[in-house]
C-alpha positions, 0 to 999 in steps of 0.5 A: 263355627256355624259356617264351618259346620255348614261347609262340612255338611255340604262336603259330606253330602258331596262325599256320600253322592260321590261313592255312587260313581265308578271312580268314587272311592279313587278320587280324593275327597276335598277337605278345608284348612283355615288359613287366615282372616282378612279385615279390609277397611273400605272407602264409600262405594263409587257408583258408576250407574247402570251399564250394559252389564248392570249397576257398576260400583267400585269400592276402594280398599284403604288397608286392614289386617290379616290374622290366622294360623298360616299368615299374619300381616296387613292389607295394603292400601291401593286395591279395590272391589269392582262390583256388578250388581245384577237386576235381582240384586246379586253382586258379582265381586271382583276384588284385587289387592295386596297383603304384606305378611309380618315378615315383609312378603307381598301377596297379590290377591284376586278374589272373585265371587258373589253376594246375594240375598233376599231384596230386603236383606240387600236393602239393609246392607246397602244402608250400611247396616251390620247384617248377620252373614247367616242372612246372605250368601257371600262366597268367593274363590281366590287366586294368590300370587307370591314370589317363587321360592318364598315360604308362602310359595304354596299359595301359588299352587293352592285352590283357595275359597272364602266366605265373607261378611260385609260391614258398613266400612269394612269386609271380613273374609275367611280364607280356606285352602282346599286340600 
């Protein structure tokens, strides 16, 4: 609830500042529609070490659940999150995985974003502690791909953003469609 309030607050600031522009009242104001929650179970991270881009880490996705008002199902084994950790500890996230809906439709997800926090919080996350998501910033944008003509075809034509939280052996992500 706290996250939704914060997002609405940010959007309201956007709306107030947009009114002072020439096309402010003509352009639709974005709203968010909650779609579903993913809880993805994870293998321990594979550390590649420091590369020319930063510390590389691969975290394999082993399964999970999908639950929400728009989609229910499971996370399929076989995806992964490829992370690059910057010098300041910020992680650039690139996750690719598949969902299977309860009615058997497969959805490909490509989720990119960042997770950042003060160094002390990042150290707690690295140790596998359950850190409240209010103590760090984890935001992504997702591209979803599904068969044309399926009842989920609207995903092919939507801008989707998400917020998330990291647990020791899983990640929980809330997906929203920008209206």
